[in-house]
N, C-alpha and C positions, 0 to 999 in steps of 0.2 A: 786642462780640466780632467780630473780623474774620472774613470768610467763609473757608471752606477753600480750599486750593489745588486748582484744577481740573486734572484730568489732560488730556494732549493728545488732540485729536480724531483718531479713526481713520477714514480715508476708505475707502468701498467703491469698486468700479469704476464710474466715472461717464462719461457721454458727453463727448467732447472737442470736439464741433462740432455745430452745428445750422444749417447753411448750405444751405438748400434752393433749388429752382429759381427761384422768383420773386424771391429776394434777388439772385441773380446777374443776372437780367434787369434788376432795378432799378439795379444798379451800371452795367450797360452803357448804360442810358438816361441816367443822370446823366452818364456819361462823354461821351456824344454831345452832350448839351446844353452841357456846359462847352467841348467842342471847337468847337462851332458858335457860341460866344459869344452864346447866346440867354438867358443868365442874368446878372443884375446882382448878385445876392446869394444866398448859401446860408446859411440859418439852421440850424446844426447843433445839434440838441437832445440834451442829455445828462441823466442822472439825478443830482440833487444828492446823493443818498444814496450814490452810487458815482462820485465825480468822476473817478476814474482808470479804474476797471473799465469804465465806459460809453464809453470812447474806443475807436473802431474803427480799428486801425492800417491795415487795408486801405482804408478810406475816406480816411484821411489821405494814404496813398501815391497813390491814384487821383487825388485832387483836385490834389495838388501837381504830379504829373507832367503832367496834362492842362492845367494852367494855366501851364505853362512856367516854373515857379518864381515867378510873379507871383501870390502868394496872400497875402491879409491885408488889413486895412483901409487900408493906405497904398499898395496896388498902383496901377498906372497906369490911366488911363481905358480902359474896355473890358475890363479883366481881371476875372475873377470874384472877388468878395470874400466874406468869411465873417464871420458873427456867431455866437459860441458862446453858447448859452442853456442854463443849468442849471435845468431845470424841477423842480417838486415841492420847491422850497427850503423850504417850510413844514414838511416832514417831516425835514429834515436839521439837523444842529447848526449854529447860526448862527455860531459862533466860527470856523469854517473858511472862511467866504466871502471875507473880505478876504485872508487868506494865500494861498488858491488863486488869486485874481485876480492878486495880485502875482507868484506863481510862474509863471503862464501868460504874464503880460506880459513877464517876464524872458526867457522862451523864445520870444518872437516872436508868440504868439497874443494880440494886444492886447485885442480887444474881447470881454469876457466879462460876461454878465449873469446874475444869479440871480433867478428869478421864480417866481410861483405863477400858473398860468393861470386860476385862479378869481378873482383880485383884479384889478379893472379898472384901478386905479392903476398896478400893476406892468406890466400888459399895455400901457398907454399909453406907459410909459417904453420898453418893448421896441419898440413900433411906431415911436416917434420915432427911436430909435437905428438901426433897420433902414432907415428912409427916408433918414436922413442919410448912412448908409454907401453906399446904392445910388443916391442922387440923381445924375443926369447930365442934360445938355441933351437934350431930346426931339427926335427927328427927325420933325416933322410931327404932325398931330392924331391919327394912328392909332398912333403910337409909345406905348409904355408901359414901365414898370419891371416886370421879371419876377423873382420870387424863388422859392426852393424850400426846403422844410423837410425835413431828413433827419436820420437818427440810427438808433440801435439799436432793436430791438422794445420797445414798451410804455414808452417814455420820455416819452410825451405829445406826439408830433408833431401828431396830429390835434386834440388839445385846444388846442395853441398856435395852430394855424390857425383854429379856430373862435373862439378868444378874440380874435385879431387882427381877424377879420371882425366880431365883435360890437362891438368898440370902434371900428373904422375906418369901417364903413358902417352900423352899427346894425341888422344882420340876424342871423338865427338860424344854427343849425348848417348847415354845408355838407359836412363830412367826418364819416363814420361813425366812432364810437369804440367800443372794447371793452376790457375788462380782460384778455382773452386775447391773448397775443402772436401776431403773424402775421395780424391781422384785416384790415389793409390789404394787398391783394395786387397792385395795379396803380398806376402813376403816374396821379394824377388830372388832370383838365382844370384849366385855370387858374381860380382863384377870386378875385374882386375883394375887396380888403381896404382900399382907400383910393381917394379920388376926385381929390384935388388934392395932389400929382400922381397920375395913375392908376397904381395898384399892383396887380398880380395875383400869385398864389402857387400853387405846385403842392404837393400832398401826395404822399409817397412811402412805399412799404412799409419796414418796419423791416429793417435790414441787420445781421445778426449777424456776429461775427468768424468768418472761415473756420476758424480753428484757435485754441482757447482756450489751448493750452500743455500742456506735459508736466508730470507730477509733481503735487506738492501745489498749486503756484500755479495750474495749469490747472483742477484739481478744485475748488479753492475759488472761482475765478472763476465756474465753472459754477453752483455753489450760490448765490453772491450774485446772479447774474443771474436764477436761478429764483426766489429769494426776492422780488425786486422785480418779478416777472412778465415777465422778458425771454425766458425759455425755458419751453417747455411742461412742466408738472409730470409729464405722462405719460411723459417720458423718464427719470424717476427712480423707483426702486423704494422701496416702503415709506414710512416716515416720516422719510426722511433729511433733508428740508428742515426739519421741525419740530425734529428732534434737533440739527441744526447751529445753528438759530436759538437754541434754549435754551442750547446750549453757549456761543455768543457772548454771550448775555445774562449768563450766570454769570461769564464772563471780564470783562465790563464791570463787574460788581459787585466782582470781585476787585481790579481796577485802580482802583476808585472813580472811574471816568471821569466827570468833572464832578459828583462826589458821588453817582453812581448806586449803588444798593445792592439786595440781594435783596429787602429790604422794599418798595422802590419797585416792583419787578416784581410781587410778590404783591398789593400794594395796587391796582395798575393792573388786575389780573385779578380783583379782588374775592375773593381767596383768603385763608384764615386765615394768620396769621404763622407757624404751626407746620407749614405744608405743606412736605413734603420736596421738594427739587429734585433729589435723586439717591437711588436710581436713577431713570432717566427714566420707566420704566413707572409708578412710584408717583406721580410728578408729573402725568403725563397722565391717569391714572385719577382723581386728585383734581380736576383741571380738568374732566374729563367729568362727574363728579358735580355740580360747581358749575353746569355748563351743562345739567344734567338730560338728558344724552345717554347713553341706555342701550340696550343690545342686548337680545335676548330672554333672559329669565331674570334680568334685573336686573344684567347685567354692564356696567361702564362702557365706553363706546365711546372707547377711546384714540385711534383713527385720526381720528375726528371732532374730538377735542380738539386733535390736532396740526394739522389743517387750519384750525381756528378760530384757533389761535395765529398761524399764518402770515398769515392774513387780518387779524388784529388789528394785526400789525406793518405791513402794507401800508396800513392805514387810519390809521395814526398813533396808535393807542390805547396804544402803549407809549412814547410820548413821541418827541421829535425825536432822531434817531440817525443818524449817518453810518457806514455799514458799512465803507468803506475805512479802513484804519488810518492812512494819511497819516503814517507814521513814528512813531506813538505806540504801536505794538504791539497785541496783542490778537487777532491773526489766527493761523490754523493755520500759515501759511507762516513766521511768526515762531518758533513752537515747533519747526518742522521745521529751520529754519536753526540753532537753538540746541541742539537735543537729538538730531537725527538722526545716526546713525553708519553709515557705509557699510563693508561688508566684502566682499571679493572671494573667492569660494569656487570650488573646482574639483570637478566631478562625476567619476564613474567613467570617462566617456569623454574626459576631458581638457578639456571645455568650461568656460570661466570664466563666472561669473554674479555680479552685484552684488546683495547683499542689504542692505536698509536696515532698521535697527532703531531704535526710539525709546526714549530713556532716560527715567527718571522725573524729574519736576520737583520740586525741593526748595525753590526760592526763589519768593517771591510776585512776580507780574507787576506792573509799575508803568509809568506813562507820563507824558508831560509835562502831562497833564490830571489826574493824581492830586492830590488836595487838598493833601497834605502834602509834595509834591515841588517843589523850586524849579527853575525853568527860566531859564537865562541869557538875557539880552535879545539879540534878533537884531541882530548887527552889520552884516549885509548887507541889512537891510530897506530898503525905498524910503522916503525921507523926504519930507515935504510940500514942503520947499524945492527939491528936485530936479525937481518937477513943478508949480511955482507958476504956470506959464503955461497949465495945462490948465483949460478951463472946467468948472466943477462943475455938477452937475444934481441936483435932489432925487430921493430914492429913490422917492417917490410924488408925483404931481402930477395931481390930479383935475380941474384946470382946463384941461387940454390940449385943443386943437382940431386939426382936420386942417390948418388954415392955419398953426398954429404948428409943426406937424410938418414942413412943407415949407420952413421958413426956410433961407436959405443957410447953409452950414456952412463953417468955415475949412478950407482945403486942408491946413494943417499939423496937423490934428486928430490927437492922439495920446493916447488915453484911458488914461493911466497912472493907477494907483490913487493917491488923495490921502490915504488914511487914515494916521494916525500908526503908527509901528512897534509891534508887539506881541511878546510872548515866543514866540508861535506861528510867526512869520514864518520864522525860520531853519530849524527842523526840517521845516516843510511845504515850503518852497522846495527844500531839499536832496532831500527824498523825491520830489517831483514831477519835478524835473530828472532824477534817476536813472531814474525810471519811464519818462519820455518817451524817454530814450536807449535803454532796453530795448525799447520799442515800435518805435522806428525800426529797430532791428536785426531785430525780428520781421517788420516790414512788408516788408523787402527779400526775405524768404524765403517770403512767403505765396503760396499757390496760390489764385487767385481763381475757381476752378471750384466749382460746387456739388457737394454730396456725390454726387448722382445722376450728374453729368457725370464726376466723378472715378472712380466705379465703372465707368461705361461705357468710359472711356478705358483703365482697367486691364484690363477684359475684352478690349478690342480688342488691347492689347499682348500679353496672354497668348495670344490666338489666333494672332497673328503668330509668336510664339516656337514654339508647337506646330507650326504649318505649316512653319516653317523646319527644325525638327528632323525632321519626317516626310520632307521632301524630301531632307535630308542623308542620312538613313538609307536611302532608296531609291537614291540615287546610289551609295552604298558597296556596295550589293548588285548593282548592274547592271554585270557584267563582260562585256567583248566576247568572243564565242565564237571568233572566228578573226581573228588579225592576220596578214596576209600579209607575206612577207619583202620585202626591198627590191626595187625594180623591176629592178635589174641581175641579181638572182638568179632572178626569176620572169618576166623579159621585160618589155617595156613601155618606158617612158621611160628614156633613157640618162643622166639627170642624177643618178642615185643616190638619188632621192627615193622616197617611197612610191608604190605603183601608183595611178594615178588618171588616166590619159590621156596624151596626147602630151607635155604639159608636165610630167609627173610630179606630185608633190604627195601629199596624204594621201587615202586612200579611207576613208570613214566605215565603221566596223565594222558588221556585220550584227546589230544588237541585236534580240533576241527572235525571230529567224527560225529559228534552230537550237535544238534541244533542248539543255539544258545548265544551267549555273548561273543564267542569266537567268530561267528558268522556275520555279526553286525558290523557295518562300516567297511567291509572288505570287498574287493572286486571278485568277480567269479573266478578269474584266473588265480588269484591268491588263495581262494577257498579250495580250488582243485589242488594247488600246490601243497597246502597243509594236509589235505586228505591223503595224497600220495605219500607224504613224508610220515604220516601216522601208520 
């Protein structure tokens, strides 16, 4: 029996930004290092479960501007290069790796690696690629190759650095790690990860998007980042994370995404097959009873069950799953695009307001990963014949040494994907291309101030406006008490000007000296001020 059609998700009011002071400071430090040409390579780390949501448009704009347009693996000597690393690939759906790599290669971001920082074979492949990209002639024995690992909070930057150090120089952890976002607060000192050639790397704080976006897209991005640990859960009220996660899991079962079903969910949670998934309170109470999480009086602790479900997703207990839709649907923004209806209403005062209402869903959701749905073969996919000259490398190579990592590399290196075309290539490439175009438009409008700096600047601007209004109000109240007639009428200069001496001219009015309008409405302190100034 097919699962029931799941109603659209209703979002509460959610934070649209978490861009605090140390993130702005880290952006400034990275900008200075790129400007001073003190970096040979930037390893940009992203979350494989959110290949598009974990892209920071502010970071993209900053690096491209400061590098003078020379950004990428084929940039000239001395220009900062970049290697994109999708970490936690063991938690994401593997079928998306090659289509994403092809899509990013077509948009100019050639070097993309999917890795798991806990697997030494994959880390060695990453270290080899990083050294080959950053390798240059060294200027004397004191010169060295310098790298920097950057990305959004909690994507595994410090874990990548420790893994490179573990594989490269056979030493233990050098960077502190934590599951909480914002753990790293400062740019670290250089840490050695290879000897021949000498390679050192910096760790950086996680840099969040200054503004996640308006409407459903921004709200859903905030929830996805919070689910993967990129935003502090304390910014969200109640069990909104667990409710959204359960809603997405039910949508995945409705779409039969790679054969996923509600039975798979209940089995992974060790719950009976008769456990209800709706309403949400019944499901979380059943999960709390299974976990023996009870409050006083034997009441199931649904809050604990919700937190446990979120942590189970982060640990991979619910199977490999990519949160980003990548054109296959199953997200709240897809429902909003299909079912939302906007209506402009006018209130009693004549002000217009746009009201958005959601219609009811009557058709079952499907995607190109639905088992019984055919997907046409991608016609624009990259074929192996078009990249036959590209050197191939095994995905895992446990026999690597530091000497093999430093072998000369061809200048014409262009790491185009060599995998054969798949039915997923075309929809993924189209979706990634349109998303990157949207990010480019957002990046040009982003304010790179932290939320504290923005509030401070807003207060300063408001104070200036208040001061300007106060002074304007005082000027309108300050009327001169006596203007004398022209000099010809009252004597004095004969040039017809105002009285003011032998040459005529204007005599300043006697403000505040005589009683009259100038004294009304002013405090005694201001009256004394104008008397002294007269």
